C-alpha positions, 0 to 999 in steps of 0.5 A: 200301529206298527207300519213298516213303510219302506220303499218297494224298491228295497224288496222290503214289505210295506204295511205288514199283515202279520207279526213275528213268531213270538206273537204266538204268546196270544195263542197261549193266552187264548187258552183259558188259565194259561199265561205266557212268559216271554224271554225277549227284548224290551217292548217286544211283547207290548208291540205284539199286543198293540198290533194283534190284540188292540189295533185289530178289533180292539179285542183286549188282552184277556186273563193272561195276555196284554199287560199281564204277560211277564217279560225278561226285557233283555238288556245289553248285559244279557246279550253279552253274558246271557240271560238265563239267570234273568229268565230263571228269576222271572219264572220264579216270580211269575209262579209266585205272583200269577195264578195259572194252570199252565205257563208257556215260555216263548223266546225272542230273537235276542235269546235265540241268537245268544243261545240261552238254554231255555229248555234246561231252565224250563226243565228245572221247573218241570222237575219240581212239578210246575206246569210249564213248557217252552217254545223257541219263537225267535222272529227269524223262525217265521211269522205268528202262524209259524209261532202258533204251530210251535206253541201248540206242539210244545204244549202237546209234547211237553204237557199233554205227553204220551197216551195209549188209552182208549179213544172216546167215540164222537169226540173231536179236536178242532184246529182252525182259526189263528187266535187274535190274528183272525179278528173274529176268532172268538165268535167264529170258534163259538159258532164252530163248536155250536154247530158241531155239537148240534150234530152230536159231537163232543168238541174240544175247541181248545181256544177261547171262552168256550174251551175248558182250558188245560183240561180240554188239552189233556183230553186231546189224545182221547178224541176220536179224530182231529178236524182241520178246518182251514186251508193249511193251518193246523195240518202240521199239528194233525199229522203230528197227532196222527203219528203220536196218538194214532188219531185220524184227521179230517181236513176241510179246507173251506171254512163254511159260511152260509146255509149251503156250505155249512150244511155240506160241511156238517154232512161231511163231518157226520159221515167221517165220524160215523155219527147218527145221520138222522139226528144230524139231519134234524139239526141241519134242517132246523138251522136251514129253516131259520137261516133261510127264513131270515134270508127271505126277508133280506131278498126283498131288499136285494131284489129292490136295490140290485142296481145299487149293489156292487157286482164284483169284489176283491178279497185281501187277507189270510187264506182261511177267510179269503177262500171262505168269503170267495165261496160265499160271495159267489155261491150265495150272493152271485157276486163276481170275483175280481181279485183274490190275494192271500197275505199270510205267506203260507208254506210253499208245500200248501200253495198248489192245494190252495190254488186248486180250491179257487178253480172250483169256487162254483160249478161254472165259476173259477178264479186265480189267487195270488200270494203277496205280502207287500201292500204296495204290490197288493194295491197296484194289483187291485188298481189294475183289476177291471171291476166293470162299470160299478164300484167294487166291494173290497174285503180287506183290512185297514190298509185298504181304506184309502184304496177303496175310496180311490176306487169309489168302492166300499170296504169291509174290514175282515182281517188284520189289521182291522182298526175301524172295527170293535169286535166282541163276540161277532162271527162271520161263519156258519149259519148265524155268522153268515147273517151277521156278515150279510148285515155288515156287507149291505149296511156298508154298501148302502152307506157308501152309496148315500 
């Protein structure tokens, strides 16, 4: 696994928790029928795959990712004389050999620094009727969150194009979790689509196996509205779609986990989309009935074993899961927040709004959140936190495993990198995902105390 361990005295980052912008090739391959093409140095694509899709839940590459991704593997010759011809040859070969509904060309540091005119090369193929777009994703542009927004924008502007037709009432485009970076994105998006359809919406989930691929992306301009379900990721896209297609958007910063939060979320969407309230309530009541039925059985364990369960927790990870987990743990389980650290380096303009969410975790509970990328600094902050007389439970990554042992606490890996988890379709959000999360939390704590 990629592990950048540099002394903290150099102002470098130890044990990185994101990858560079070109890793948005995973955002492309997360769309069924889409294959990325990367114009970068040798090994770049493989490193992104091994870090993000392999040693992070062992998710695999899928149809268009992993070992499938064509790469120019730019050489010294391409740095001196430019790599445009090499890219042109690669695109020709890829079109001939690979079956894709859409190709997405992503650039790396070398081609962006050299100044290869990737746009003009891609336009040559676009003029021939090839479904292909490009995004400049050199590492200095930012991390994979930035790259994701660039790829999404490229597909919308270069492939979906203009539209001034009617909107379909009761339809929504969902912008939420970052594919592959979020270890549980596949199961989570499946649950999001399921519950939104349950209240009467037609859902363009856009990524993952529940998506209809490029046909769904073509339908983006026809949707009644856009739903941004995250603290900040997707807001830039929603604002662009508002300008481009006149679509309103609903921003829900807290990804719902559990009955209370999920029901509130669905009622908010129902009101915004002007759906049939009675129909939505029937679905919500049925879901709550099942959820609380299982929770009733769990309560026997919780009441009997309370003395052996952690009283405080820490969450270390990207803002989407960090905020969602904090809300759930406080409101559903009554655990006290110890330390919350956000690691994906959100843009400065969104940080005040994110901090504000932690001030209203519950009616009588608030906490502060910190933004930190360096694991050395993160672990020092956790060591200095007062967790009381009981060992804490840490919701983090593989990087926190030794720290949890040091604190004699339990560790639940909930984000990148999660190299001690094998994840197929697991979800931790919504009604059903919350039950799975409860199983994971308390199986882990019981095991840790044995």
